[in-house]
C-alpha positions as a Markdown table, in Angstrom:
| # | Residue | x | y | z |
|---|---|---|---|---|
| 1 | Met | 71.1 | 84.1 | 82.9 |
| 2 | Asn | 72.7 | 83.4 | 86.3 |
| 3 | Lys | 75.4 | 85.8 | 87.2 |
| 4 | Gln | 78.2 | 84.4 | 89.4 |
| 5 | Gln | 79.8 | 86.5 | 92.1 |
| 6 | Ser | 83.5 | 86.8 | 91.9 |
| 7 | Val | 85.6 | 85.5 | 94.7 |
| 8 | Pro | 89.3 | 86.3 | 95.6 |
| 9 | Arg | 91.8 | 84.0 | 94.0 |
| 10 | Lys | 94.5 | 82.3 | 96.0 |
| 11 | Lys | 97.1 | 83.0 | 93.3 |
| 12 | Ile | 100.4 | 84.3 | 94.6 |
| 13 | Gly | 102.2 | 86.4 | 92.0 |
| 14 | Lys | 105.8 | 87.3 | 91.5 |
| 15 | Pro | 107.2 | 90.0 | 93.8 |
| 16 | Ala | 107.4 | 93.5 | 92.3 |
| 17 | Ser | 110.6 | 94.3 | 94.2 |
| 18 | Asp | 113.5 | 92.6 | 96.0 |
| 19 | Asp | 112.8 | 94.4 | 99.2 |
| 20 | Pro | 111.7 | 91.9 | 101.9 |
| 21 | Val | 110.0 | 94.5 | 104.0 |
| 22 | Leu | 107.8 | 95.6 | 101.1 |
| 23 | Gln | 107.1 | 92.0 | 100.2 |
| 24 | Ala | 106.1 | 91.2 | 103.7 |
| 25 | Leu | 103.8 | 94.2 | 104.0 |
| 26 | Gly | 102.2 | 93.5 | 100.6 |
| 27 | Gly | 101.8 | 89.8 | 101.6 |
| 28 | Gln | 100.0 | 90.7 | 104.8 |
| 29 | Leu | 97.7 | 93.1 | 103.0 |
| 30 | Ala | 96.8 | 90.5 | 100.4 |
| 31 | Glu | 96.3 | 87.8 | 103.0 |
| 32 | Arg | 94.0 | 90.0 | 105.0 |
| 33 | Arg | 92.0 | 91.0 | 101.9 |
| 34 | Arg | 91.5 | 87.3 | 101.0 |
| 35 | Glu | 90.5 | 86.5 | 104.6 |
| 36 | Leu | 87.8 | 89.1 | 104.3 |
| 37 | Gly | 86.7 | 87.7 | 101.0 |
| 38 | Leu | 87.2 | 90.9 | 99.1 |
| 39 | Leu | 88.4 | 91.5 | 95.6 |
| 40 | Gln | 91.2 | 93.9 | 94.8 |
| 41 | Gln | 88.7 | 96.2 | 93.0 |
| 42 | Asp | 86.4 | 96.3 | 96.0 |
| 43 | Val | 89.3 | 97.3 | 98.4 |
| 44 | Ala | 90.7 | 99.7 | 95.8 |
| 45 | Asn | 87.4 | 101.5 | 95.4 |
| 46 | Lys | 86.8 | 101.8 | 99.2 |
| 47 | Ala | 90.4 | 103.0 | 99.7 |
| 48 | Gly | 90.2 | 105.5 | 96.9 |
| 49 | Val | 93.1 | 104.0 | 94.9 |
| 50 | Ser | 93.4 | 102.2 | 91.6 |
| 51 | Arg | 93.3 | 98.5 | 91.4 |
| 52 | Ser | 96.7 | 98.7 | 89.7 |
| 53 | Thr | 98.1 | 100.5 | 92.8 |
| 54 | Leu | 96.7 | 97.9 | 95.1 |
| 55 | His | 98.2 | 95.2 | 93.0 |
| 56 | Thr | 101.6 | 96.8 | 93.1 |
| 57 | Leu | 101.3 | 97.2 | 96.9 |
| 58 | Glu | 100.3 | 93.6 | 97.4 |
| 59 | His | 103.2 | 92.4 | 95.3 |
| 60 | Gly | 105.8 | 94.4 | 97.3 |
| 61 | Gly | 106.3 | 97.2 | 94.7 |
| 62 | Ser | 107.9 | 100.5 | 95.6 |
| 63 | Gly | 106.7 | 103.9 | 94.7 |
| 64 | Val | 103.3 | 103.7 | 96.4 |
| 65 | Arg | 102.5 | 106.8 | 98.5 |
| 66 | Trp | 102.1 | 106.2 | 102.2 |
| 67 | Glu | 98.7 | 107.8 | 102.2 |
| 68 | Lys | 97.5 | 105.1 | 99.9 |
| 69 | Val | 99.1 | 102.3 | 101.9 |
| 70 | Ile | 97.4 | 103.7 | 105.0 |
| 71 | Ala | 94.0 | 104.0 | 103.2 |
| 72 | Val | 94.2 | 100.3 | 102.1 |
| 73 | Ala | 95.2 | 99.2 | 105.6 |
| 74 | Asp | 92.3 | 101.1 | 107.0 |
| 75 | Val | 89.8 | 99.5 | 104.6 |
| 76 | Leu | 91.2 | 96.1 | 105.7 |
| 77 | Gly | 90.8 | 96.9 | 109.4 |
| 78 | Leu | 94.6 | 97.1 | 109.9 |
| 79 | Arg | 96.8 | 99.7 | 111.4 |
| 80 | Leu | 100.5 | 100.4 | 110.5 |
| 81 | Glu | 102.9 | 100.7 | 113.4 |
| 82 | Leu | 106.7 | 101.1 | 113.6 |
| 83 | Ala | 108.7 | 98.8 | 115.8 |
| 84 | Glu | 112.3 | 98.7 | 116.9 |
| 85 | Gly | 114.1 | 96.0 | 114.9 |
């Protein structure tokens, strides 16, 4: 039996909130994960979060603790910064 390796899908889901800042953050994290060829479960395991939490984050959902956001960004080789708007 030949086992196929899973690859990230290019599917874009419905946003989990109406907040454009959270949607943009989640979109950037999802895009980076796909660029790296990683599955949600892979990133979640390395970041110490659930796949459900990562899914919520990638879809712009609220209620995710900042520590988890930072852990996911770190796994993806990203750094969060604040900028004047």
